[in-house]
Every structure is written in C-alpha cells, then in structure tokens.
N, C-alpha and C positions, 0 to 999 in steps of 0.2 A: 504493500499500500504506500503511495506517494504520501509522505509527511510534510507537505508544502507549508503548512501553518505553524507559526511557533513565536517566539517573544518579539518578533518585529511587527506584530499584527495588533489591531485592537478590535474589542467587540462592541457594537453599539446595539443597544437594547431599547425598545420603545412599547410603552403601553398605549393602546390606540383604541379610538372608537371602534366597534365592530364593523367590518368592511374596509377599513383605510389600508390595513396591512397589505392585502393583496395588490391593491393599486399602486402603493409604493414600491412593492417587490417589481412590478411592471415597468415603473418609472426608473428605477434604478438599473434595470437590464436595458432598457432602451436608451436612455440618456447617459448612463455612466458605465454601462457594460460590465455591472456588477452582477454575478451569479452566485455569490457566497451569502445568500439570504434566505431566511426561513420565517414562516408564520404559523403560529399556531393559537388556538382559542384558549381564553381563560376568564376567570370571573372576578371582579373587583368592585370596589366603591368608587362612585364618582367624587371628584374633588370639591371643596367647599365652593368654587365657582359656579356649581350648579346645585344651588341650594333646594331647589324644587324637588328633586330626586334625592337628596342627601340621606344616606342610610340604606338604600336600595341596592341590592347587588345587581349588577349589569354584566353581560358578555363583551369581552373586549379581545382585540388582537394583541397578540404579542410579537413583535418583530425583532429578530435577530440578524445582524448584518457583521460580517468578519471583512474587515479592510486592512491595507498595508498601513502601517504607521504614519507614514508621509501623507496618505491622502485622508487620514481618519478625521481631521477637523473639517475638511471641505465636504465630506459625505455626512457628517453630522449635522453641519449647517444646511446642507441640502434637504436632509430628512426633515429637520426641524421646520424648513419653510414649506416644502412640498405637503408635509402631513399636517399643516397648519397647526403644529403643536402649541404655537404662541398664542392660539384664540381660546376662550373660556371652554372648558370641557375638551380640549385638543389632544390631552394626553400627558406623557411623561416621558423624558428621554434622558438616557445615560450612557457614559462610555467607560470601559475598563481596559485593562490590558489582558492579553490572551497569553495564557500560558502554554497550552496545547490543543491542537485539533487535528482531525484527519481530514484530508481532501477527499471528496467525492463529487462526482458528475452523474446525472443522468443520461442514459444513453440518448443519441440523436436518432429521432424517428425519422425514416426514409419515407418519403412521399409515394 
C-alpha cells in the first residue's frame, strides 16, 4: 500500500448543515483537484446563533479533507468561504496536523 500521507499533511474537518458536505466535495474536486475528501453523517446541536431550534438534535455532514501543509491555509479559507461557514448556522471548521494516513483511490469507471 502506498503510504503517501504523513507529517507534511494537514486534516481539515468541518461540521456542516446536511447536504453541504457533498457539494463541497464536488467543488473541491472540480476547482482545486482535491480527491482526498470524505463526508459522513452525524448528529449534533445547533449553535447559539440558531436560538429557534436550540437544544434540538439535527443531522449534519462531517467533511474531512487531507491536504499538503503548503496548501492547507488556502484550502481552509476556500472551504470556509464556499461552505458559508461564516454565516449563522453555517457550521464549524478546524485544522490539525496529520500523523499518519493511507492513500486509497476508487477505481476509474470505463464508459
């Protein structure tokens, strides 16, 4: 197995409203040529910005992206902007160092 990822990469994690994660994966692929992204579903509580539903559990997308350390800040800002995280109820984003990960790719489908 190719161990491409290691200490020179960063992991960007976002908690987003349901449906936003897949759209961001598509944008990251088409505009930034990034294929190292994953989205899964989770449940969480809205932030205080959304007082109307405060205390009610909601479904959320959890987006994880692995990028090189040299482009991490650029991609962080891109996701922050494209995901509208700066708007009320937009979500939460953070970045950490990556200690280890395996490189895997889905097979290319022939037409």
